[in-house]
C-alpha positions in Angstrom: 2.6 88.3 -25.4 3.0 85.1 -22.8 6.6 86.1 -22.4 6.3 87.2 -18.9 4.0 87.9 -15.9 2.7 91.3 -15.1 1.1 93.0 -12.2 -1.9 94.9 -13.4 -3.6 97.3 -10.7 -7.1 95.9 -9.9 -8.8 99.0 -10.6 -7.5 99.0 -14.4 -9.7 95.8 -14.8 -13.3 95.5 -15.4 -15.4 92.3 -14.8 -18.4 91.7 -16.6 -20.2 88.7 -16.8 -17.8 86.6 -15.3 -15.4 88.1 -17.6 -12.4 89.9 -16.6 -11.2 92.4 -19.2 -8.6 95.3 -19.4 -10.4 97.8 -22.0 -7.7 100.1 -22.3 -4.8 97.7 -22.9 -2.9 97.1 -26.2 -0.1 95.0 -26.9 2.3 97.2 -26.4 1.1 98.7 -23.1 1.3 95.5 -21.3 4.7 94.4 -22.9 5.9 97.9 -21.3 4.8 96.7 -17.7 7.5 95.3 -15.5 8.0 91.8 -15.4 6.4 90.3 -12.0 8.6 87.8 -10.5 6.7 85.5 -7.6 8.8 84.8 -4.4 7.4 82.4 -2.1 8.0 82.5 1.3 
């Protein structure tokens, strides 16, 4: 956790009482996502 940014599909997120959650996420599932690299114009 906190090693790199990942892109998460918006449809996987739940917004409830001003909190953004990803209910089905686990540490290993997040670590398995590819790294997101921001490329400014």
